[in-house]
C-alpha positions as CSV (number, residue, x, y, z in Angstrom):
1,M,-26.4,-7.2,-5.3
2,L,-24.8,-6.1,-8.5
3,N,-21.2,-7.3,-9.5
4,F,-18.8,-4.6,-10.6
5,Q,-19.5,-5.0,-14.6
6,D,-23.2,-5.0,-13.9
7,K,-23.1,-1.8,-11.9
8,L,-20.7,-0.2,-14.4
9,R,-23.3,-0.9,-17.1
10,A,-26.4,0.5,-15.2
11,V,-24.4,3.8,-14.2
12,W,-23.4,4.2,-17.9
13,E,-26.9,4.3,-18.9
14,K,-28.5,6.0,-15.6
15,N,-26.0,9.1,-15.7
16,N,-25.5,9.0,-19.4
17,S,-21.7,9.3,-18.6
18,L,-18.3,7.5,-19.5
19,L,-16.5,10.1,-17.0
20,C,-14.4,8.8,-14.3
21,V,-13.4,11.4,-11.5
22,G,-10.1,10.9,-9.7
23,L,-10.1,11.9,-6.3
24,D,-6.4,12.9,-5.5
25,P,-6.6,15.0,-2.6
26,D,-3.5,17.4,-2.4
27,I,-4.0,19.5,0.7
28,T,-1.4,22.0,-0.7
29,R,-3.9,22.5,-3.5
30,F,-7.2,23.0,-1.3
31,P,-9.5,25.8,-1.7
32,S,-9.5,28.8,0.6
33,A,-12.7,27.5,2.0
34,L,-10.9,24.5,3.8
35,E,-7.9,24.3,6.0
36,K,-4.8,22.9,4.5
37,R,-4.5,20.0,6.6
38,A,-5.2,16.2,6.5
39,E,-8.4,16.6,8.4
40,S,-10.0,18.6,6.0
41,I,-9.5,15.6,2.9
42,F,-12.6,13.9,3.8
43,D,-14.7,17.3,3.6
44,F,-13.0,18.3,0.3
45,N,-13.8,14.9,-1.2
46,K,-17.5,14.9,0.1
47,M,-18.0,18.5,-1.5
48,I,-16.6,17.1,-4.9
49,I,-18.7,14.0,-4.7
50,D,-21.8,16.0,-3.9
51,A,-21.6,18.2,-6.8
52,T,-20.5,15.6,-9.5
53,H,-22.4,12.5,-8.6
54,D,-25.0,12.5,-11.3
55,L,-22.4,13.1,-14.0
56,V,-20.1,10.2,-13.6
57,C,-19.7,6.7,-14.0
58,A,-17.3,5.9,-11.3
59,Y,-14.9,7.6,-8.8
60,K,-11.3,6.7,-8.5
61,P,-9.5,7.5,-5.2
62,Q,-5.6,7.3,-5.4
63,I,-4.5,5.6,-2.4
64,A,-1.1,7.4,-2.3
65,Y,-2.7,10.8,-1.8
66,F,-4.1,9.6,1.3
67,A,-1.4,7.6,2.6
68,A,1.0,10.3,2.2
69,Y,-0.7,12.2,4.9
70,G,-1.6,9.3,6.9
71,A,-5.2,9.8,6.0
72,E,-6.3,6.2,5.5
73,E,-9.2,6.5,7.6
74,A,-10.4,9.6,5.0
75,L,-10.2,7.1,2.4
76,A,-12.3,4.7,3.9
77,R,-14.9,7.6,5.0
78,T,-14.7,8.6,1.3
79,I,-15.7,5.1,0.1
80,E,-18.1,4.5,2.8
81,Y,-20.0,7.9,1.9
82,I,-20.1,7.1,-1.7
83,H,-21.7,3.7,-1.1
84,E,-24.1,5.0,1.4
85,N,-25.4,8.0,-0.5
86,Y,-24.4,7.3,-4.1
87,P,-24.5,3.6,-4.3
88,Q,-25.1,3.5,-7.9
89,V,-21.6,5.0,-8.6
90,P,-18.8,2.3,-8.5
91,V,-15.5,3.0,-6.6
92,I,-12.3,2.0,-8.2
93,L,-9.2,2.0,-5.5
94,D,-6.1,3.3,-7.6
95,A,-3.5,1.4,-5.9
96,K,-1.7,-0.4,-8.8
97,R,-0.9,-3.1,-6.7
98,G,1.8,-5.7,-7.9
99,D,3.1,-8.8,-5.7
100,I,2.9,-12.4,-5.4
101,G,1.7,-15.0,-3.0
102,S,0.3,-14.1,0.4
103,T,1.4,-10.5,-0.1
104,A,-1.0,-10.0,-3.0
105,Q,-3.8,-11.8,-1.0
106,K,-3.4,-9.2,1.7
107,Y,-3.5,-6.5,-0.9
108,G,-6.8,-8.0,-2.2
109,E,-8.0,-7.9,1.4
110,E,-7.0,-4.2,1.8
111,A,-9.1,-3.2,-1.5
112,F,-12.1,-5.4,-1.3
113,V,-12.5,-6.2,2.7
114,R,-10.9,-3.3,4.4
115,Y,-11.8,-0.5,1.9
116,Q,-14.9,-2.0,0.5
117,A,-13.8,-0.9,-3.1
118,D,-15.7,-2.1,-6.1
119,A,-12.6,-2.4,-8.1
120,V,-8.8,-2.0,-7.9
121,T,-5.9,-1.4,-10.3
122,V,-3.3,-4.1,-10.5
123,N,0.0,-4.4,-12.1
124,P,0.0,-7.5,-14.2
125,Y,3.6,-7.6,-15.4
126,L,4.6,-9.9,-12.8
127,G,2.3,-12.5,-14.3
128,Y,-0.8,-14.3,-13.2
129,D,0.1,-15.6,-9.8
130,S,0.5,-11.7,-8.9
131,V,-3.3,-11.1,-10.2
132,A,-5.2,-14.3,-9.3
133,P,-5.9,-13.5,-5.7
134,F,-7.6,-10.5,-6.9
135,L,-9.6,-12.3,-9.6
136,E,-10.9,-14.6,-7.1
137,Y,-13.2,-11.8,-6.1
138,K,-15.7,-12.7,-8.7
139,D,-18.2,-9.7,-8.1
140,K,-15.2,-7.1,-7.9
141,G,-13.5,-5.5,-10.8
142,V,-9.7,-6.1,-11.4
143,V,-8.4,-3.2,-13.5
144,L,-5.1,-4.2,-15.1
145,L,-2.5,-1.9,-16.3
146,C,-1.9,-2.6,-20.3
147,R,-0.6,0.4,-22.3
148,T,-0.4,3.2,-19.8
149,S,-0.4,7.1,-20.5
150,N,3.1,7.9,-19.4
151,K,5.9,8.5,-22.1
152,G,8.2,6.0,-20.3
153,A,5.5,3.4,-21.0
154,A,7.1,2.7,-24.3
155,D,10.5,1.5,-22.4
156,I,8.9,-1.9,-21.5
157,Q,5.2,-2.0,-22.8
158,D,6.3,-1.4,-26.4
159,L,8.9,-4.1,-26.5
160,E,8.2,-6.6,-29.4
161,I,8.2,-10.4,-28.8
162,D,7.8,-12.2,-32.5
163,G,6.8,-8.9,-33.9
164,T,4.0,-8.0,-31.4
165,P,4.2,-5.5,-28.6
166,L,4.3,-6.7,-25.1
167,Y,1.1,-4.7,-24.2
168,E,-0.9,-6.6,-27.0
169,K,0.2,-9.9,-25.5
170,V,-0.6,-8.7,-22.2
171,A,-4.1,-7.8,-23.4
172,E,-4.6,-11.0,-25.2
173,M,-3.9,-12.9,-22.0
174,I,-5.9,-11.0,-20.0
175,S,-8.8,-11.3,-22.4
176,S,-8.3,-15.2,-23.5
177,K,-7.1,-16.5,-20.2
178,W,-7.7,-14.2,-17.0
179,N,-11.0,-13.1,-17.6
180,S,-13.1,-16.2,-16.9
181,N,-15.0,-14.3,-14.1
182,N,-15.8,-11.2,-16.6
183,N,-14.3,-8.9,-14.3
184,C,-11.2,-7.7,-15.9
185,I,-10.7,-4.1,-17.4
186,I,-7.5,-2.9,-18.9
187,V,-5.8,0.5,-18.5
188,V,-5.2,2.3,-22.0
189,G,-3.9,5.5,-21.8
190,A,-5.7,8.5,-23.9
191,T,-2.5,9.5,-25.3
192,W,-2.3,6.6,-27.6
193,P,-5.3,6.4,-29.5
194,E,-3.9,4.3,-32.4
195,Q,-2.8,1.5,-29.7
196,M,-6.4,1.9,-28.3
197,S,-7.9,1.1,-31.4
198,R,-5.8,-1.9,-32.0
199,L,-6.7,-3.1,-28.3
200,R,-10.4,-2.6,-28.7
201,A,-10.1,-4.8,-31.8
202,L,-8.2,-7.4,-29.9
203,V,-10.2,-7.7,-26.6
204,G,-13.8,-7.0,-27.7
205,D,-16.3,-5.2,-25.3
206,M,-13.8,-5.4,-22.2
207,P,-14.0,-2.2,-20.5
208,F,-11.1,0.4,-20.6
209,L,-10.1,2.8,-17.9
210,V,-8.6,5.4,-19.8
211,P,-6.3,8.1,-18.0
212,G,-4.4,11.0,-19.7
213,V,-7.3,13.2,-20.4
214,G,-7.3,17.0,-18.9
215,A,-3.9,17.5,-17.5
216,Q,-2.0,15.0,-19.7
217,G,-3.5,16.3,-22.8
218,G,-5.2,13.3,-24.2
219,D,-7.5,14.0,-27.2
220,V,-11.0,13.4,-26.3
221,E,-12.5,13.0,-29.9
222,K,-9.5,10.6,-31.0
223,L,-9.7,8.4,-27.6
224,V,-13.6,7.8,-27.7
225,T,-13.5,7.2,-31.5
226,A,-10.9,4.6,-31.0
227,G,-12.0,3.1,-27.7
228,K,-15.7,2.9,-27.9
229,T,-17.6,-0.4,-28.2
230,T,-20.3,-0.8,-30.9
231,A,-22.8,0.1,-27.9
232,G,-21.1,3.3,-27.5
233,T,-19.8,2.6,-24.3
234,G,-16.9,0.4,-22.9
235,L,-14.9,3.4,-21.4
236,L,-14.2,5.0,-18.0
237,V,-12.5,8.1,-19.0
238,S,-10.5,9.3,-16.0
239,A,-10.0,13.1,-15.2
240,S,-8.7,14.2,-11.9
241,R,-6.8,17.4,-11.4
242,S,-8.8,19.1,-14.1
243,I,-12.0,18.3,-12.4
244,I,-11.3,18.5,-8.8
245,Y,-9.1,21.6,-9.0
246,A,-11.0,23.5,-11.5
247,G,-11.6,26.4,-9.1
248,S,-9.8,27.4,-5.8
249,G,-12.3,29.6,-4.2
250,D,-15.3,29.0,-2.1
251,S,-17.3,28.0,-5.0
252,F,-14.7,25.1,-5.9
253,A,-17.3,22.4,-5.7
254,D,-19.8,24.3,-8.3
255,D,-16.5,24.7,-10.6
256,A,-15.7,20.9,-10.4
257,R,-19.3,20.4,-11.4
258,S,-18.9,22.7,-14.5
259,A,-15.9,21.1,-15.4
260,A,-17.1,17.5,-15.0
261,L,-20.3,18.6,-17.0
262,D,-18.4,19.9,-19.9
263,L,-16.2,17.0,-20.0
264,R,-19.1,14.5,-19.9
265,D,-20.7,16.2,-22.7
266,L,-17.6,16.6,-24.7
267,I,-17.0,12.5,-24.5
268,N,-20.9,12.2,-25.3
269,K,-20.5,14.2,-28.4
270,Y,-18.3,11.4,-29.9
271,R,-20.2,8.3,-28.7
């Protein structure tokens, strides 16, 4: 059985794709073909997945969009469906967990035992003991917030310590001290290509999960140029709303495929 990093490298090549599609099911935005209720969430996800599975390097279900509707069962079914039908595509549970001790351990069990995700997003700004329980799952990916795409990120992440931004300190710590199992990824927002270029120089070939494309306006050429590795990979460029809500009619899944294909090819243009 492949670990997360091996699975990621394999799907980068197989699908010729650095595109990660976020699954953020908002029932108020469901197409007319589906009823706008929680029971339709799995069907919506299934149709998006079936339409795009050969164009992506990962899927990233955001747990809040399921939990808000009491639809955790739909989340579990979605991940199970991907594993059973498209096992080459890893699943990143976007949960951004951040706690310590036994609570952090339970969050690890939630992601990797309950939901069987291949990776999970984690907030490292509580320090190593908040991350350690996740890192113990050696075959799983731990996706650590570093320089996020939101405007308010600068309030904390850009604070300087001895002249160095905090997010650079965090990246160096992850790379040099926390990544002993080679299962770390860092989150670097597409809206900050200059910072991304600096982080690539700091952490070598460690993969970046890159939110902020599409609805948030990240520039694809700049982010790919700044973040790619020498092999032309190293990125999971995440888009959610611009893909899954590309259409609102009966052809919404086909519209999602078209949007995913366009973005995958645009990313590849600058690799």
